[in-house]
N, C-alpha and C positions, 0 to 999 in steps of 0.2 A: 503493501498500499504507498503509495506515495501522499507528502504533505500536500500538493501541490496537483494534486488530479484535479482537473478541469473536465468538464460534460462529455468531451471530445473522451478523455478516458475512460464513459461507458459505455463509451459507439461501439462494441460486440456486441452488448447487452442491449439494447437499445434496438440494435438495428434487428435487432432477432427478435423483440418483441412487436417490432412493428412487422416483421412478416408473418409474426402467427397473429399479430389483428387483421391483416389482410387474409390469410388461405384459411384461418381458421375465425374466423367469425361468428360461426352459426354457433361457436360451442360458448358453453356456459363462462362468463367471468368471471376469474382468479382473484383473489389478492396476487399483487405484484410487485414482487423486490428486486431492486437493482443499487447495488452499494458500492462504494469505492473500498470497500475493504476486498472485497472479489469482483475488481470491475470486470470478469470476463464470467462472472456468474450471476443466469437470471432467472428467480426462484417466482414458481407460481403454488400457494398453498388456496384448498378448497377446507372452509369448515363450517359446511353446511351436508356434513355428509359427507358419501364416500362414490354415489353415483355420477359427480361429476368431476371428479378426480379419475375414476374408470372411463370417462368418454374422453378424455385427453391421455390418458394413457393409450386408450385403443387408435386412437386419432393420430398421434406421434410414433404408431407400430413399436410402443415399448413392449418387451416381454411379460407376461405374467412372471416369469419366472425370474427376473429381471429388479420386482420389489418387494420393499423391508418391510415387516411389519413388527409395529411396535405395541409399548401400551406407558400412558405415562396417567399423571394424578393417580396415581395409586391404586391406577389397573381400571382408572371411571372414562379414559380418554386413547380411542385405539387407533395410529400414527402410521400412514402408507406411503413409505418413501418411495421413486424411481426418479434414477438420472438419463439421461441420452444428451447427445452432440447434439445442436442447434444453429446453424449458420455460423458458425467458430465461437457459439456458446456452450458455456455448461447451463445445463437445463437442469433446473432439482423441479419434478412435483412433488407435494406435498398434501396428504388429503388425512383430515380429524376429521372421527363421529364418536360420540359417546359411545360406550360399551352398555350393551341390555346386559342389566339384574336380575335375576332370576327374582323374586318375592318370597322369602320362608314360605315353611307348606303350614297350614294350618294359623297362617298372620302374625308367626311370631318370633321374635330375631332371636 
């Protein structure tokens, strides 16, 4: 990371975003993150469940085997992550979803 990085330093990530906006404008809108810390990375995240993540994963031809599953928040949130190269940028997809916790049998905890 350069302390003097200009907006032009994010050109790779922003170019990838521009191409995604043109080629995949019909897909659900993600949260988008580009940062001077990792100027060649573009992050797309989905916080309203995993279907939007899956639509993007399929559209970008990312193999299901490339998806990493984990849980956070003491097991209350599931997280899917996948990475791909797109237009010279490291593209990262992250999907978040609540974990369905079954009710205790008999209603007692």
